[in-house]
N, C-alpha and C positions, 0 to 999 in steps of 0.2 A: 779804616782798616779793621776787619773783624779780628777778634782775639785769636781765632784758630789760624787765620792767615799770619798774624803776627808771630804766633808760636812757631809755625812752619818756617817763617823767615829767620827767626832767631836760631833755630836749630841748623838750618842750611847755611847761614852766614857765620854764625858763631862757632860751628863745629868743623867747618871745611876751610882748608887753605884757599886763598883767593884764586890760585891757579887751577883748582879743580872745581870751582863753583859752576862752570858751564857744563861740566860732565855730570851725568847721572850714573848711579851705581845701585845695585841691589842693596848693599849695606847702608848707603845713604838714604834710600827710600824707606828701608825698614826703620832706620833711626827716626825719621820724621813721623812715621806711623806710630811707633811704639812710645815715643817720648813726648808727644804733644800734651797729653793729660798731665804728665809730671811737670812739664814746663808751666802749664796753667796753674797747677796746685802749688808749686814750690818756688818758681822763678819768674812769674809774670810781672813782678814789680820792676824788673829790669828791661830796658829797651832791647828789642830784637837786634841781633847783630853785634852787640857789644861784648867785650870780654867778660863783663859781669855775669852774663848768662852762663858761659862755660864755667866760670868760677862757682856759680851757684850750683850747677850740676855736680861739680867735684865735691863741694861742701856737703851736699845732700845725697851723696852716692848711696848711703845705707838706707835712705828713705825712698829711693826710686823703685818703681815697679820692677819685677823680675824681667819682664819683657824689655823695658827701657835699658836696664843695666846690661842685658845680653846684647842689645842692639848697639850700645856704646862700645862694648868690647869688640864686637865684630867690625864696627866702623873703624876703630883705632887700628885693628889688625890689618884691615884693607889699606888704610892710609900709609901704614908702615911699609907694607909690601909695595905699594905704588911708588913711594919715595925710593926704595931700594932699586926698583927697576929703572926709574928715571936717573938715578945717580950712576948706574952701570953704563948708561949710554954715552 
């Protein structure tokens, strides 16, 4: 598995709840694009998809590129809104 593919899998699996993995969203796609380099630089020691990757990103939040930090914020906002909608049903 290439390192780029591993990075994308880590971001997709580690950052998304299992129920939304099959769904694609603009925020999730932006997250993968913006944070792959940060994953490779800061968190590639951790296996893709594990909770260690998400913890690594949290620990290194101040070191993340501006694009990655913005993408993470947008993704979290989208996930919060999605949860609110699904809870209202």
